C-alpha positions as CSV (number, residue, x, y, z in Angstrom):
1,D,9.8,-2.2,-11.5
2,D,11.4,1.3,-12.0
3,I,11.1,3.0,-8.6
4,F,8.6,0.5,-7.1
5,S,9.7,-2.6,-5.2
6,Q,7.5,-5.7,-5.1
7,I,8.3,-7.5,-1.8
8,P,5.7,-9.7,-0.2
9,F,5.2,-8.6,3.4
10,M,5.7,-12.1,4.7
11,A,9.0,-12.3,2.9
12,L,10.2,-9.8,5.5
13,L,10.1,-12.5,8.2
14,N,12.9,-15.0,8.9
15,Q,12.2,-18.7,10.0
16,Q,12.2,-17.5,13.8
17,D,9.3,-15.3,12.8
18,E,11.4,-12.1,13.4
19,Y,11.3,-9.4,10.9
20,L,14.4,-8.9,9.0
21,F,14.5,-5.3,9.3
22,H,15.0,-5.6,13.2
23,K,17.8,-8.2,12.9
24,Y,19.7,-6.3,10.1
25,K,18.6,-2.7,11.0
26,I,17.3,-2.2,7.5
27,K,15.8,1.3,7.5
28,I,14.5,1.7,3.9
29,I,14.0,-0.8,1.0
30,V,13.8,0.8,-2.4
31,N,15.3,0.9,-5.8
32,P,18.7,2.5,-5.6
33,E,17.7,5.1,-8.3
34,E,15.2,6.4,-5.8
35,L,17.8,6.9,-3.0
36,I,19.6,9.3,-5.4
37,R,16.5,11.5,-5.8
38,R,15.5,11.2,-2.0
39,K,16.1,14.0,0.3
40,N,17.3,13.0,3.7
41,K,14.0,12.5,5.5
42,Q,13.0,10.3,8.4
43,F,9.4,9.7,9.3
44,N,8.6,8.6,12.7
45,F,5.4,6.5,12.0
46,H,4.8,5.8,15.8
47,K,3.9,9.5,16.2
48,R,1.8,9.9,13.0
49,V,-1.8,8.8,12.1
50,N,-1.4,5.5,10.1
51,S,-4.2,3.5,8.4
52,I,-4.3,-0.2,7.5
53,F,-6.9,-1.7,5.3
54,A,-7.5,-5.4,4.9
55,V,-9.9,-7.2,2.8
56,S,-9.3,-11.0,3.0
57,S,-10.9,-13.6,0.9
58,D,-10.7,-17.5,0.5
59,M,-8.1,-16.9,-2.1
60,L,-6.1,-14.4,0.2
61,P,-6.3,-15.7,3.7
62,A,-3.2,-14.4,5.0
63,I,-4.3,-10.7,4.5
64,E,-5.9,-10.4,7.9
65,L,-2.7,-11.9,9.5
66,E,-0.6,-9.4,7.7
67,A,-2.8,-6.5,8.8
68,E,-2.7,-7.7,12.4
69,R,1.2,-8.1,12.5
70,I,1.5,-4.5,11.2
71,D,-1.0,-3.2,13.7
72,N,0.9,-5.0,16.3
73,F,4.1,-3.1,15.3
74,Y,2.1,0.0,15.1
75,P,-0.6,-0.2,17.7
76,E,-2.0,3.2,17.4
77,S,-2.9,2.7,13.7
78,L,-6.4,2.8,12.5
79,L,-7.3,-0.7,11.5
80,Y,-10.0,-1.4,8.9
81,T,-10.8,-5.1,8.3
82,Q,-13.4,-6.9,6.3
83,E,-16.7,-4.6,6.1
84,E,-14.9,-1.6,7.7
85,A,-12.4,-1.7,4.7
86,N,-14.7,0.0,2.5
87,L,-14.5,2.7,-0.2
88,K,-15.7,5.4,2.2
89,N,-13.3,4.8,5.0
90,L,-10.5,4.7,2.5
91,T,-11.1,7.9,0.9
92,N,-11.7,9.5,4.3
93,A,-8.4,8.0,5.5
94,F,-6.7,10.0,2.6
95,K,-7.4,13.2,4.5
96,K,-6.4,11.9,8.1
97,T,-3.6,9.7,7.5
98,N,-0.3,11.6,7.6
99,G,2.0,8.6,8.4
100,F,1.5,5.4,6.3
101,L,-1.3,3.9,4.5
102,H,-1.4,0.1,4.0
103,I,-3.9,-1.5,1.6
104,A,-3.9,-5.4,1.5
105,A,-6.7,-6.6,-0.8
106,H,-7.3,-8.3,-4.1
107,A,-6.4,-6.0,-7.0
108,S,-6.3,-6.3,-10.8
109,R,-5.2,-4.4,-13.8
110,S,-7.1,-3.3,-16.8
111,S,-5.0,-3.8,-19.9
112,E,-7.5,-1.9,-22.1
113,N,-7.7,1.2,-19.9
114,P,-5.4,1.5,-16.9
115,L,-7.7,3.9,-15.2
116,F,-9.9,1.1,-14.6
117,S,-7.4,-1.1,-12.8
118,R,-8.9,-1.7,-9.4
119,I,-8.4,-2.7,-5.7
120,M,-11.3,-4.6,-4.4
121,M,-12.6,-3.0,-1.3
122,S,-15.2,-4.7,0.9
123,D,-18.2,-2.9,-0.6
124,A,-16.8,-1.5,-4.1
125,P,-13.8,-1.3,-6.2
126,F,-11.4,1.5,-5.8
127,F,-10.1,3.0,-9.2
128,P,-7.1,5.2,-9.8
129,F,-9.2,8.2,-10.6
130,D,-10.8,7.9,-7.2
131,L,-7.4,9.3,-5.7
132,F,-7.7,12.7,-7.1
133,G,-9.6,15.4,-5.3
134,H,-9.3,13.7,-2.0
135,G,-6.0,15.3,-0.7
136,L,-3.8,12.4,0.0
137,K,-1.3,13.4,2.8
138,T,0.3,10.1,3.6
139,K,4.2,9.8,3.8
140,L,4.2,6.2,2.6
141,V,1.6,3.9,0.7
142,T,1.9,0.2,0.6
143,L,-0.1,-1.8,-1.8
144,S,-0.3,-5.4,-1.1
145,G,-2.2,-7.1,-3.7
146,C,-1.7,-8.8,-7.2
147,Q,-0.8,-6.5,-10.1
148,T,-0.8,-3.2,-8.0
149,A,2.5,-2.3,-9.9
150,A,1.7,-4.1,-13.1
151,P,1.1,-1.7,-15.9
152,G,-1.5,-2.1,-18.6
153,L,-0.3,-4.3,-21.6
154,Y,-1.1,-1.7,-24.1
155,Y,0.5,1.2,-22.2
156,G,4.0,-0.2,-21.4
157,N,5.3,1.1,-18.2
158,S,3.4,4.3,-18.3
159,F,0.7,3.5,-15.7
160,S,-0.2,1.2,-12.8
161,L,-2.1,1.4,-9.5
162,A,1.2,2.1,-7.7
163,K,2.1,4.8,-10.1
164,A,-1.3,6.4,-9.5
165,F,-0.5,6.6,-5.8
166,Y,2.9,7.9,-6.5
167,Q,1.6,10.7,-8.8
168,A,-1.1,11.7,-6.3
169,G,1.6,12.1,-3.5
170,K,3.7,14.5,-5.6
């Protein structure tokens, strides 16, 4: 996955329902190559504006639980679920979120044209080109959805939804 790690959020819980990063003092989970390029920075997300978006469905019932657990850990976060997890609120969050942005929703890639890969918000799809021109200010973006790091079949490893957020944040 190059510099992108695909770790299911629920996989970070042990059998006692404790987060593994609490028990083992894990501070960061990334590809080791990214550690080499990273400057020594720490972000105190408890003192920043964070946004959590969750659009659950019959096929993805654990999304709301995932969002609630993150919100419990960061109770000052802006939580958008179901109808509030819409495209307008998401693009507005780009400007005001200076901590982390967590998006949990159904996503799919477009093999023919990666710019038409999408994250399904409650009212409309979010496309990678919707990122640009909105002034993304977040320190961390977490995409919790199928195929968010999957490149288009005809484009090799050149583009994905995750890579679009990465490039927008440079």
